[in-house]
Backbone as CSV, one residue per row, in Angstrom:
resi,resn,N_x,N_y,N_z,CA_x,CA_y,CA_z,C_x,C_y,C_z
1,MET,0.837,-1.190,0.000,0.000,0.000,0.000,0.872,1.241,0.000
2,GLN,0.290,2.357,-0.408,1.001,3.627,-0.440,0.675,4.453,0.803
3,ILE,1.699,5.136,1.320,1.484,5.999,2.488,0.701,7.244,2.082
4,LYS,0.986,7.787,0.913,0.285,8.980,0.449,-1.216,8.702,0.397
5,ASP,-1.969,9.590,1.018,-3.429,9.526,1.086,-3.958,8.410,1.991
6,SER,-3.072,7.733,2.725,-3.534,6.731,3.677,-4.089,7.413,4.925
7,VAL,-4.794,6.626,5.743,-5.281,7.096,7.040,-4.700,6.156,8.086
8,ALA,-3.850,6.699,8.958,-3.083,5.872,9.881,-3.465,6.152,11.331
9,LEU,-3.260,5.135,12.155,-3.385,5.274,13.603,-2.102,4.741,14.228
10,VAL,-1.471,5.565,15.062,-0.235,5.186,15.741,-0.482,5.179,17.236
11,THR,-0.229,4.056,17.895,-0.362,4.009,19.347,0.943,4.444,20.006
12,GLY,0.836,4.962,21.217,2.025,5.470,21.899,2.676,6.586,21.122
13,ALA,1.853,7.511,20.612,2.329,8.496,19.644,2.884,9.768,20.276
14,ASN,2.879,9.857,21.575,3.282,11.110,22.217,4.782,11.250,22.396
15,ARG,5.532,10.161,22.207,6.990,10.262,22.394,7.688,9.116,21.674
16,GLY,9.021,9.155,21.688,9.826,8.071,21.153,9.512,7.736,19.709
17,LEU,9.558,6.447,19.404,9.340,5.993,18.023,7.958,6.365,17.524
18,GLY,6.947,6.293,18.377,5.592,6.635,17.942,5.496,8.046,17.413
19,ARG,6.132,8.974,18.112,6.126,10.369,17.668,6.790,10.502,16.292
20,HIS,7.883,9.771,16.091,8.571,9.831,14.799,7.724,9.200,13.693
21,PHE,6.963,8.165,14.018,6.046,7.601,13.033,5.030,8.647,12.573
22,VAL,4.472,9.385,13.515,3.475,10.400,13.154,4.089,11.436,12.217
23,HIS,5.268,11.936,12.560,5.942,12.921,11.702,6.214,12.344,10.318
24,ALA,6.709,11.092,10.267,7.052,10.487,8.979,5.818,10.263,8.115
25,LEU,4.736,9.822,8.738,3.498,9.616,7.980,2.984,10.917,7.386
26,LEU,2.975,11.963,8.170,2.519,13.261,7.674,3.435,13.770,6.559
27,ALA,4.747,13.580,6.725,5.698,14.045,5.727,5.530,13.305,4.403
28,ARG,5.080,12.055,4.473,4.900,11.263,3.252,3.519,11.431,2.630
29,GLY,2.713,12.285,3.194,1.446,12.604,2.554,0.248,11.829,3.031
30,ALA,0.338,11.219,4.226,-0.849,10.562,4.768,-1.984,11.583,4.872
31,ARG,-3.179,11.180,4.503,-4.319,12.096,4.521,-4.730,12.448,5.938
32,LYS,-4.589,11.485,6.848,-4.939,11.722,8.243,-4.104,10.790,9.106
33,VAL,-3.640,11.298,10.252,-2.900,10.466,11.195,-3.520,10.632,12.578
34,TYR,-4.127,9.559,13.070,-4.621,9.540,14.443,-3.436,9.234,15.359
35,ALA,-3.137,10.172,16.248,-2.020,10.016,17.181,-2.588,9.655,18.545
36,ALA,-2.460,8.382,18.909,-3.121,7.870,20.107,-2.169,7.845,21.292
37,ALA,-2.687,8.245,22.445,-1.907,8.244,23.676,-2.864,8.214,24.856
38,ARG,-2.372,7.773,26.007,-3.223,7.770,27.194,-3.702,9.175,27.527
39,ASP,-2.823,10.162,27.310,-3.199,11.565,27.492,-3.157,12.256,26.142
40,PRO,-4.298,12.414,25.475,-4.277,13.038,24.147,-3.783,14.475,24.192
41,GLY,-3.822,15.089,25.370,-3.291,16.439,25.490,-1.789,16.511,25.304
42,ALA,-1.132,15.342,25.362,0.320,15.308,25.157,0.693,15.318,23.678
43,ILE,-0.289,15.195,22.804,-0.027,15.217,21.365,0.026,16.665,20.900
44,ASP,1.199,17.099,20.458,1.371,18.491,20.039,1.942,18.584,18.621
45,ILE,1.667,17.585,17.793,2.209,17.539,16.431,1.208,18.163,15.478
46,PRO,1.571,19.259,14.818,0.638,19.898,13.880,0.169,18.933,12.797
47,GLY,-1.125,18.894,12.576,-1.695,18.032,11.549,-2.162,16.689,12.047
48,ALA,-1.715,16.277,13.246,-2.137,14.990,13.805,-3.481,15.140,14.501
49,VAL,-4.226,14.044,14.564,-5.522,14.021,15.239,-5.349,13.280,16.562
50,PRO,-5.353,13.979,17.691,-5.163,13.309,18.982,-6.306,12.351,19.277
51,LEU,-5.951,11.220,19.871,-6.942,10.196,20.180,-6.585,9.578,21.530
52,LYS,-7.562,9.488,22.421,-7.317,8.891,23.738,-7.288,7.376,23.618
53,LEU,-6.184,6.777,24.071,-6.084,5.323,24.016,-5.084,4.814,25.039
54,ASP,-5.584,4.070,26.002,-4.754,3.246,26.866,-4.897,1.829,26.328
55,VAL,-3.805,1.233,25.862,-3.902,-0.051,25.168,-4.287,-1.191,26.103
56,THR,-4.364,-0.924,27.403,-4.830,-1.933,28.344,-6.269,-1.680,28.792
57,ASN,-6.914,-0.683,28.214,-8.271,-0.307,28.624,-9.277,-0.790,27.573
58,ALA,-10.130,-1.723,27.952,-11.065,-2.322,27.000,-12.035,-1.303,26.418
59,ASP,-12.463,-0.339,27.226,-13.394,0.674,26.725,-12.742,1.552,25.673
60,ASP,-11.489,1.959,25.919,-10.769,2.764,24.937,-10.630,2.006,23.618
61,ILE,-10.306,0.722,23.718,-10.100,-0.078,22.507,-11.403,-0.260,21.738
62,SER,-12.476,-0.537,22.461,-13.753,-0.771,21.783,-14.261,0.478,21.076
63,ALA,-13.797,1.662,21.494,-14.236,2.909,20.876,-13.478,3.234,19.587
64,LEU,-12.434,2.471,19.277,-11.569,2.824,18.148,-12.270,2.731,16.802
65,ALA,-13.095,1.725,16.616,-13.731,1.540,15.315,-14.587,2.741,14.942
66,ALA,-15.287,3.298,15.927,-16.104,4.486,15.657,-15.255,5.735,15.538
67,ALA,-14.133,5.770,16.271,-13.275,6.961,16.249,-12.461,7.069,14.967
68,ALA,-12.143,5.907,14.346,-11.303,5.915,13.144,-11.924,5.045,12.059
69,PRO,-13.103,5.407,11.562,-13.801,4.565,10.586,-13.146,4.541,9.206
70,ASP,-12.225,5.476,8.952,-11.572,5.587,7.649,-10.171,4.979,7.640
71,LEU,-9.830,4.213,8.656,-8.463,3.722,8.849,-8.017,2.769,7.733
72,THR,-6.744,2.923,7.306,-6.135,1.989,6.356,-4.788,1.450,6.841
73,LEU,-4.230,2.051,7.896,-2.904,1.641,8.387,-2.866,1.757,9.900
74,LEU,-2.573,0.644,10.570,-2.443,0.617,12.025,-1.001,0.359,12.404
75,VAL,-0.444,1.204,13.267,0.906,1.014,13.790,0.802,0.748,15.288
76,ASN,0.960,-0.523,15.669,0.935,-0.916,17.078,2.315,-0.668,17.670
77,ASN,2.509,0.505,18.250,3.819,0.918,18.730,3.932,0.922,20.253
78,ALA,2.868,1.221,20.970,2.938,1.377,22.421,3.480,0.114,23.089
79,ALA,4.418,0.300,24.018,5.016,-0.839,24.709,5.645,-0.362,26.012
80,ILE,5.883,-1.319,26.917,6.582,-1.013,28.162,7.642,-2.073,28.412
81,SER,8.630,-1.710,29.231,9.611,-2.663,29.731,9.788,-2.416,31.223
82,ARG,9.656,-3.484,32.009,9.817,-3.374,33.456,11.234,-3.725,33.907
83,ASN,12.134,-4.034,32.962,13.538,-4.313,33.276,13.671,-5.353,34.384
84,SER,13.063,-6.511,34.146,13.035,-7.549,35.168,13.607,-8.854,34.640
85,SER,14.387,-9.515,35.475,14.801,-10.884,35.189,13.678,-11.835,35.573
86,LEU,13.810,-13.093,35.202,12.754,-14.058,35.483,12.664,-14.429,36.962
87,LEU,13.760,-14.266,37.680,13.781,-14.659,39.092,13.727,-13.475,40.044
88,ALA,13.526,-12.293,39.512,13.392,-11.121,40.374,12.139,-11.234,41.234
89,ASP,12.146,-10.552,42.359,11.001,-10.615,43.268,9.701,-10.197,42.592
90,ASP,9.792,-9.224,41.680,8.589,-8.697,41.032,8.401,-9.244,39.620
91,ALA,9.030,-10.386,39.312,9.012,-10.897,37.938,7.608,-11.193,37.447
92,LEU,6.772,-11.803,38.269,5.441,-12.174,37.801,4.588,-10.943,37.529
93,ALA,4.731,-9.926,38.359,4.014,-8.672,38.108,4.506,-8.031,36.819
94,ALA,5.828,-8.098,36.579,6.395,-7.536,35.351,5.874,-8.276,34.132
95,VAL,5.845,-9.611,34.207,5.347,-10.406,33.084,3.906,-10.036,32.759
96,ARG,3.072,-9.956,33.783,1.664,-9.644,33.551,1.506,-8.268,32.896
97,ALA,2.237,-7.281,33.402,2.120,-5.932,32.856,2.619,-5.868,31.419
98,GLU,3.748,-6.519,31.146,4.323,-6.462,29.802,3.487,-7.253,28.795
99,LEU,2.974,-8.395,29.190,2.106,-9.141,28.281,0.826,-8.359,27.984
100,GLU,0.279,-7.702,28.989,-0.956,-6.944,28.789,-0.742,-5.796,27.806
101,THR,0.376,-5.088,27.935,0.647,-3.924,27.083,1.243,-4.310,25.734
102,ASN,2.161,-5.265,25.744,2.950,-5.560,24.545,2.347,-6.642,23.648
103,VAL,1.405,-7.431,24.177,0.825,-8.522,23.399,-0.702,-8.420,23.332
104,ILE,-1.343,-8.451,24.487,-2.800,-8.485,24.508,-3.384,-7.186,23.970
105,GLY,-2.818,-6.042,24.352,-3.309,-4.759,23.856,-3.242,-4.653,22.342
106,PRO,-2.066,-4.873,21.736,-1.997,-4.818,20.273,-2.909,-5.810,19.577
107,LEU,-3.055,-7.000,20.164,-3.961,-7.979,19.569,-5.408,-7.496,19.631
108,ALA,-5.808,-6.973,20.788,-7.177,-6.475,20.933,-7.455,-5.327,19.975
109,ILE,-6.477,-4.458,19.800,-6.634,-3.327,18.879,-6.764,-3.830,17.440
110,ALA,-5.904,-4.780,17.064,-5.976,-5.324,15.704,-7.307,-6.020,15.465
111,ARG,-7.807,-6.767,16.459,-9.089,-7.439,16.308,-10.227,-6.430,16.130
112,THR,-10.169,-5.348,16.907,-11.211,-4.325,16.824,-11.206,-3.614,15.485
113,LEU,-10.003,-3.351,14.966,-9.888,-2.540,13.757,-9.819,-3.361,12.464
114,ALA,-9.701,-4.671,12.577,-9.639,-5.500,11.363,-10.860,-5.311,10.463
115,PRO,-12.081,-5.269,11.004,-13.228,-5.035,10.115,-13.191,-3.665,9.438
116,VAL,-12.650,-2.672,10.136,-12.515,-1.336,9.539,-11.542,-1.393,8.373
117,LEU,-10.392,-2.037,8.584,-9.414,-2.173,7.509,-10.015,-2.930,6.322
118,ALA,-10.779,-3.970,6.610,-11.398,-4.739,5.527,-12.331,-3.875,4.703
119,ARG,-13.155,-3.065,5.374,-14.093,-2.192,4.649,-13.368,-1.159,3.803
120,ASN,-12.146,-0.807,4.214,-11.396,0.226,3.498,-10.339,-0.353,2.565
121,GLY,-10.503,-1.608,2.198,-9.640,-2.181,1.171,-8.572,-3.126,1.659
122,GLY,-8.461,-3.343,2.956,-7.475,-4.286,3.486,-6.429,-3.625,4.347
123,GLY,-5.625,-2.765,3.718,-4.651,-1.991,4.469,-3.549,-2.823,5.092
124,THR,-2.928,-2.242,6.124,-1.732,-2.839,6.727,-1.744,-2.638,8.233
125,VAL,-1.211,-3.635,8.940,-0.923,-3.529,10.371,0.576,-3.659,10.549
126,VAL,1.171,-2.748,11.310,2.595,-2.827,11.651,2.707,-3.059,13.150
127,ASN,3.348,-4.147,13.535,3.605,-4.420,14.949,5.076,-4.176,15.252
128,ILE,5.344,-3.323,16.235,6.721,-3.002,16.609,7.229,-4.068,17.556
129,LEU,8.215,-4.816,17.104,8.781,-5.898,17.889,10.203,-5.534,18.301
130,SER,11.099,-6.497,18.367,12.435,-6.240,18.900,13.342,-7.387,18.515
131,VAL,14.651,-7.136,18.520,15.599,-8.238,18.393,15.434,-9.193,19.567
132,LEU,14.881,-8.690,20.673,14.635,-9.543,21.835,13.409,-10.432,21.646
133,SER,12.772,-10.369,20.471,11.797,-11.392,20.104,12.481,-12.735,19.891
134,TRP,13.781,-12.712,19.576,14.527,-13.905,19.199,15.537,-14.354,20.238
135,VAL,16.044,-13.431,21.039,17.067,-13.761,22.040,16.665,-13.134,23.371
136,THR,17.280,-13.611,24.445,16.922,-13.138,25.776,18.143,-12.596,26.501
137,LEU,18.016,-11.389,27.011,18.997,-10.828,27.932,18.433,-10.964,29.339
138,PRO,19.120,-11.670,30.238,18.558,-11.899,31.566,18.053,-10.657,32.295
139,PRO,18.710,-9.497,32.186,18.177,-8.339,32.929,16.816,-7.858,32.433
140,VAL,16.441,-8.240,31.204,15.131,-7.849,30.667,14.400,-9.080,30.123
141,ALA,14.525,-10.180,30.839,13.997,-11.448,30.349,12.477,-11.440,30.230
142,THR,11.795,-10.759,31.129,10.332,-10.730,31.030,9.889,-9.930,29.807
143,TYR,10.607,-8.870,29.492,10.322,-8.101,28.271,10.551,-8.970,27.039
144,SER,11.647,-9.749,27.044,11.918,-10.659,25.933,10.769,-11.651,25.755
145,MET,10.228,-12.161,26.875,9.077,-13.054,26.794,7.921,-12.395,26.064
146,SER,7.648,-11.160,26.426,6.502,-10.471,25.823,6.722,-10.221,24.339
147,LYS,7.942,-9.868,23.955,8.207,-9.589,22.545,8.237,-10.867,21.714
148,SER,8.679,-11.975,22.312,8.600,-13.248,21.616,7.145,-13.641,21.382
149,ALA,6.319,-13.440,22.398,4.887,-13.719,22.235,4.271,-12.794,21.192
150,ALA,4.694,-11.534,21.160,4.163,-10.578,20.189,4.573,-10.964,18.764
151,TRP,5.767,-11.520,18.610,6.199,-12.002,17.296,5.308,-13.147,16.827
152,SER,5.049,-14.097,17.718,4.162,-15.206,17.384,2.761,-14.704,17.047
153,MET,2.270,-13.766,17.839,0.951,-13.188,17.576,0.923,-12.499,16.215
154,THR,1.990,-11.792,15.884,2.071,-11.083,14.609,2.003,-12.063,13.436
155,ASN,2.739,-13.157,13.543,2.715,-14.153,12.474,1.337,-14.789,12.339
156,GLY,0.669,-15.007,13.463,-0.681,-15.549,13.403,-1.676,-14.590,12.785
157,LEU,-1.572,-13.319,13.152,-2.456,-12.310,12.570,-2.266,-12.213,11.062
158,ARG,-1.016,-12.303,10.629,-0.740,-12.204,9.184,-1.487,-13.300,8.431
159,THR,-1.456,-14.502,8.978,-2.145,-15.625,8.342,-3.657,-15.424,8.348
160,GLU,-4.192,-14.993,9.482,-5.645,-14.900,9.612,-6.243,-13.700,8.882
161,LEU,-5.444,-12.643,8.688,-5.964,-11.449,8.013,-5.673,-11.424,6.521
162,ALA,-4.906,-12.397,6.046,-4.555,-12.411,4.622,-5.796,-12.499,3.746
163,GLY,-6.793,-13.227,4.193,-7.989,-13.410,3.390,-8.770,-12.143,3.133
164,GLN,-8.616,-11.128,3.992,-9.309,-9.864,3.767,-8.391,-8.828,3.121
165,GLY,-7.180,-9.258,2.724,-6.258,-8.361,2.032,-5.463,-7.457,2.929
166,THR,-5.366,-7.785,4.222,-4.590,-6.976,5.164,-3.203,-7.570,5.340
167,ASN,-2.168,-6.778,5.067,-0.795,-7.216,5.304,-0.409,-6.897,6.746
168,VAL,0.362,-7.781,7.358,0.837,-7.569,8.718,2.361,-7.585,8.700
169,VAL,2.961,-6.480,9.128,4.408,-6.286,9.074,4.997,-6.404,10.474
170,ALA,6.034,-7.214,10.617,6.786,-7.311,11.871,8.020,-6.436,11.766
171,LEU,8.121,-5.432,12.614,9.301,-4.558,12.636,10.195,-4.959,13.802
172,HIS,11.402,-5.404,13.484,12.369,-5.796,14.517,13.481,-4.745,14.585
173,VAL,13.831,-4.360,15.794,14.887,-3.365,15.979,15.603,-3.662,17.283
174,GLY,16.889,-3.329,17.342,17.665,-3.494,18.561,17.485,-2.302,19.470
175,TYR,18.555,-1.559,19.682,18.493,-0.410,20.578,18.254,0.868,19.788
176,MET,17.238,1.616,20.195,16.951,2.918,19.605,17.295,4.020,20.596
177,ASP,17.528,5.185,20.078,17.843,6.342,20.921,16.548,6.946,21.455
178,THR,15.917,6.212,22.379,14.669,6.639,23.000,14.787,6.473,24.511
179,ASP,13.761,6.915,25.224,13.780,6.824,26.684,13.922,5.374,27.157
180,MET,13.313,4.422,26.461,13.345,3.035,26.906,14.760,2.484,26.967
181,ALA,15.631,2.945,26.070,17.011,2.455,26.026,18.003,3.478,26.560
182,ALA,17.517,4.404,27.355,18.392,5.480,27.848,19.558,4.946,28.664
183,GLY,19.369,3.848,29.380,20.427,3.316,30.218,21.336,2.331,29.517
184,VAL,21.154,2.139,28.223,21.948,1.159,27.474,23.167,1.837,26.876
185,ASN,24.329,1.235,27.092,25.550,1.719,26.455,25.750,0.982,25.139
186,GLY,26.218,1.696,24.139,26.444,1.065,22.849,25.704,1.788,21.747
187,PRO,25.878,1.319,20.507,25.255,1.991,19.359,23.735,1.894,19.392
188,LYS,23.105,2.989,19.053,21.646,3.040,19.000,21.230,3.672,17.685
189,VAL,20.210,3.112,17.076,19.712,3.636,15.820,18.732,4.773,16.104
190,ALA,18.707,5.757,15.227,17.805,6.896,15.387,16.372,6.452,15.111
191,PRO,15.420,6.819,15.974,14.027,6.401,15.747,13.453,6.924,14.437
192,ALA,13.897,8.081,13.982,13.412,8.592,12.696,13.802,7.649,11.563
193,GLN,15.004,7.062,11.658,15.452,6.104,10.640,14.604,4.835,10.695
194,VAL,14.277,4.388,11.902,13.459,3.180,12.056,12.072,3.393,11.451
195,ALA,11.469,4.538,11.754,10.146,4.838,11.199,10.187,4.873,9.677
196,ALA,11.238,5.479,9.119,11.359,5.555,7.659,11.481,4.170,7.035
197,LEU,12.307,3.308,7.627,12.468,1.953,7.103,11.169,1.160,7.203
198,ALA,10.454,1.348,8.304,9.182,0.642,8.471,8.177,1.053,7.407
199,LEU,8.089,2.339,7.121,7.144,2.808,6.111,7.574,2.387,4.712
200,ASP,8.890,2.302,4.482,9.354,1.724,3.218,8.843,0.287,3.090
201,GLY,8.900,-0.457,4.196,8.416,-1.830,4.188,6.923,-1.905,3.930
202,VAL,6.167,-0.999,4.512,4.720,-0.953,4.266,4.454,-0.761,2.785
203,GLU,5.159,0.171,2.171,4.923,0.466,0.757,5.375,-0.683,-0.145
204,ALA,6.323,-1.492,0.349,6.794,-2.640,-0.436,5.995,-3.908,-0.132
205,ASP,4.959,-3.793,0.702,4.169,-4.960,1.125,5.039,-6.035,1.759
206,ALA,6.039,-5.606,2.539,6.929,-6.542,3.220,6.205,-7.241,4.354
207,ARG,6.686,-8.421,4.690,6.173,-9.134,5.857,6.996,-8.809,7.097
208,GLU,8.248,-8.435,6.883,9.160,-8.202,7.998,10.142,-7.105,7.626
209,VAL,10.474,-6.246,8.601,11.467,-5.192,8.411,12.495,-5.315,9.526
210,LEU,13.768,-5.412,9.144,14.866,-5.437,10.104,15.527,-4.065,10.060
211,ALA,15.432,-3.336,11.168,15.725,-1.908,11.121,17.136,-1.528,11.523
212,ASP,17.974,-2.498,11.894,19.346,-2.135,12.265,20.260,-3.343,12.093
213,ASP,21.569,-3.101,12.257,22.553,-4.161,12.047,22.367,-5.308,13.036
214,ILE,22.015,-4.996,14.284,21.838,-6.040,15.293,20.744,-7.018,14.856
215,SER,19.638,-6.483,14.383,18.535,-7.344,13.966,18.935,-8.219,12.769
216,HIS,19.650,-7.638,11.825,20.107,-8.413,10.674,21.043,-9.538,11.128
217,HIS,21.959,-9.218,12.036,22.940,-10.200,12.491,22.268,-11.355,13.226
218,VAL,21.384,-11.022,14.160,20.736,-12.075,14.948,19.819,-12.915,14.079
219,LYS,19.028,-12.287,13.220,18.108,-13.040,12.361,18.882,-13.996,11.447
220,SER,20.010,-13.546,10.930,20.780,-14.380,10.010,21.345,-15.610,10.698
221,GLY,21.501,-15.553,12.014,22.082,-16.677,12.735,21.084,-17.606,13.379
222,LEU,19.794,-17.348,13.228,18.799,-18.156,13.932,18.803,-19.617,13.506
223,SER,19.159,-19.879,12.267,19.140,-21.253,11.775,20.491,-21.946,11.922
224,ALA,21.469,-21.254,12.497,22.782,-21.856,12.676,22.723,-22.946,13.744
225,VAL,23.679,-23.857,13.704,23.737,-24.922,14.710,23.871,-24.323,16.092
226,ASP,24.753,-23.332,16.211,24.925,-22.624,17.474,24.359,-21.216,17.277
227,ALA,23.045,-21.079,17.395,22.380,-19.811,17.099,22.808,-18.722,18.066
228,PRO,22.716,-17.449,17.654,23.118,-16.346,18.528,22.400,-16.398,19.863
229,TYR,23.156,-16.190,20.904,22.611,-16.224,22.252,23.272,-15.114,23.036
230,LEU,22.478,-14.241,23.589,23.042,-13.068,24.244,23.000,-13.161,25.763
231,GLY,22.647,-14.329,26.275,22.646,-14.511,27.720,23.868,-15.283,28.164
232,THR,23.782,-15.966,29.277,24.895,-16.771,29.777,24.550,-18.237,29.638
233,ARG,25.553,-19.071,29.410,25.301,-20.506,29.261,25.543,-21.202,30.599
């Protein structure tokens, strides 16, 4: 699909990668961009349409179909990380929170908006995933669990929505220069670059976009006998 004249909805649009998605969509000629956030007052991007959305709130999600009846492109971007290992005292609470935000929320949103996309020609869903969909770092192991589940969910959605002409894109990225990775030392890709690559993938009807060198390296090694592993043995 083409970004020009599309109607997009971006979750978690008030900061980080979501904010860059909104700017990139508008710059490429999207006809309308719904910028969704828990506090719509935090949306200050000229040309964007603020939309109240907590991805863990069933009422907010159920209202989306009426709020965005012209939608052709959904970007499931909102996510959290509780920075928890599996054996931390608060690990189970972290798992529940991350699964609710990073997996169940995007799935519920896609289910709600799938009929809208179908009525408008099929369109595209983009799910923001991570290189940690494939490997686990013990300090953020619960987050890795959620992103692995989100990858599986994304692949399932792609299969189930193909019949209505909706493409589902998995965007994998390592470390971005955003608040979530503020404490990480090492190279980080610019979120504006990630958004641009993702939209290139949308226009190419890609199934998957690898947005940085880390993602390319890890993905290329998944089928190796000794696949990449970033934890301890």
